[in-house]
C-alpha positions in Angstrom: -66.2 149.9 -69.9 -63.9 150.0 -73.0 -61.7 153.0 -73.5 -60.8 154.3 -76.8 -57.2 156.3 -75.3 -56.5 152.8 -74.2 -57.0 151.2 -78.1 -55.5 154.2 -79.7 -52.1 154.5 -77.4 -49.5 152.4 -79.4 -51.1 154.3 -82.7 -50.2 157.9 -81.0 -47.5 156.5 -79.4 -45.9 155.7 -82.4 -45.9 158.6 -84.9 -45.2 159.1 -88.3 -42.7 157.6 -90.4 -40.8 161.1 -91.5 -40.1 161.4 -88.6 -38.5 158.0 -87.8 -36.5 157.8 -91.7 -34.0 160.8 -92.3 -34.5 160.4 -96.2 -35.4 163.6 -97.6 -35.6 162.9 -101.1 -33.9 161.7 -104.3 -31.2 163.6 -106.0 -31.3 160.6 -109.0 -31.9 157.4 -109.8 -28.8 156.3 -107.4 -28.3 158.8 -105.0 -30.3 160.2 -102.1 -30.8 163.1 -99.8 -31.3 163.4 -96.3 -32.8 165.9 -94.0 -29.6 166.7 -92.3 -28.3 167.5 -95.7 -26.4 164.3 -96.1 -25.8 162.3 -99.2 -25.9 159.0 -99.7 -26.2 156.0 -102.0 -27.0 152.1 -101.5 -24.5 149.8 -102.9 -25.8 146.2 -103.4 -22.9 143.7 -103.2 -22.9 140.1 -104.8 -21.1 137.4 -102.0 -18.9 135.0 -103.1 -19.0 131.6 -102.2 -16.3 130.9 -99.4 -16.8 127.2 -99.4 -14.9 126.4 -102.6 -12.2 128.7 -102.4 -8.8 128.7 -101.5 -7.4 130.5 -98.1 -5.1 132.8 -100.9 -8.1 133.3 -102.9 -10.1 134.3 -99.9 -7.5 136.7 -98.2 -7.2 138.1 -102.0 -10.9 139.0 -101.8 -10.4 140.1 -98.2 -7.6 142.6 -99.0 -9.6 143.8 -101.9 -12.7 144.5 -99.9 -10.4 146.4 -97.1 -8.4 148.3 -99.6 -12.4 149.7 -101.6 -12.9 150.7 -97.0 -10.0 152.5 -97.0 -10.9 154.8 -99.6 -14.0 156.7 -96.8 -12.4 159.3 -94.5 -13.8 160.8 -91.7 -16.4 162.7 -93.8 -18.2 159.4 -94.9 -20.3 156.3 -93.2 -20.9 153.3 -94.0 -23.5 150.9 -93.1 -24.0 147.2 -94.0 -27.6 145.8 -94.3 -27.8 141.7 -94.4 -31.7 140.5 -95.7 -31.8 136.7 -94.7 -35.3 135.6 -96.9 -36.4 132.0 -97.4 -39.3 130.7 -99.8 -37.1 132.1 -102.7 -37.7 131.4 -106.0 -34.8 129.3 -107.4 -33.5 130.8 -111.0 -33.1 127.9 -113.6 -33.0 127.6 -117.2 -34.4 124.7 -119.5 -32.4 123.4 -122.6 -33.9 121.7 -125.6 -32.2 118.0 -124.2 -35.6 116.2 -122.7 -32.4 114.3 -120.1 -31.1 117.8 -119.0 -34.3 119.2 -118.7 -35.5 116.3 -116.5 -32.4 116.5 -114.2 -32.9 120.1 -113.6 -36.9 119.8 -113.4 -36.3 117.5 -110.7 -33.7 119.1 -108.9 -35.8 122.3 -108.5 -38.9 120.3 -107.1 -36.6 118.5 -104.8 -35.0 122.0 -103.7 -38.4 123.2 -103.8 -39.9 121.3 -101.3 -36.7 122.3 -98.4 -37.7 126.0 -99.3 -38.6 126.5 -96.0 -34.6 125.3 -94.8 -33.1 127.6 -97.4 -32.3 131.2 -97.4 -31.1 133.4 -100.0 -28.2 136.0 -98.5 -28.7 140.1 -100.1 -25.9 142.7 -98.5 -26.3 146.3 -99.3 -23.7 148.9 -98.2 -25.4 152.4 -97.6 -22.6 154.9 -98.1 -23.1 158.7 -96.5 -21.2 161.4 -97.4 -21.5 164.1 -94.7 -19.2 166.5 -95.9 -21.8 169.4 -96.6 -22.4 169.7 -92.8 -19.6 172.1 -92.2 -20.5 174.2 -95.4 -24.0 174.2 -94.3 -22.7 175.4 -90.9 -20.5 178.1 -92.5 -23.0 179.3 -94.8 -25.4 179.9 -91.9 -23.1 181.9 -90.2 -22.0 184.1 -93.0 -25.8 184.7 -93.8 -25.7 185.6 -90.0 -22.8 188.1 -90.2 -25.2 191.2 -91.5 -27.4 190.7 -88.7 -25.0 190.0 -86.1 -21.5 189.9 -86.6 -20.3 189.3 -83.3 -22.3 185.7 -82.7 -21.1 184.9 -86.1 -17.6 185.5 -86.1 -17.9 183.5 -82.3 -19.6 180.4 -84.0 -17.1 180.5 -87.0 -14.0 180.2 -84.6 -16.2 177.4 -82.8 -16.4 175.6 -85.4 -12.7 175.8 -87.2 -11.4 175.0 -83.3 -13.5 171.8 -83.1 -12.2 170.8 -86.4 -8.5 171.7 -85.1 -9.1 169.3 -81.8 -10.4 166.3 -84.0 -7.1 166.8 -86.4 -5.1 167.0 -83.6 -6.5 164.1 -81.7 -6.8 161.7 -85.0 -2.6 162.2 -85.0 
């Protein structure tokens, strides 16, 4: 006998997509807002071919990335995503010279035959600003103040004492 709940078990266990993704909406063409009140942006990074660089150049690029990442304080979260794809279209351009065009076509055909073993890498950074979470808690505590001042003051004290402890622990 075939049971329907066994067939639909994976479907029911999965749940909805909005439960899995924290995305609330977009603020503009580059920025998004999460359900927890964080604001973020996605940056695509073009890599450099390290195989043709000397040690001084690699060190320079590394220090530039390191100094850029130091700009973000404890209110930011930085996520790095790497996508590896094969069978990508190889960008090329033809010229009005028949010898050059033939060489380019031959090279594209050769690389097209090896497309299963060639990969392209895309690197994306997601920068989330989480500094608004403290403001949200402060606003909700102030809104609660008119209803029950005692609990509002207690929650504000707890919030500021936890921030003070975090600052002390960082030092």
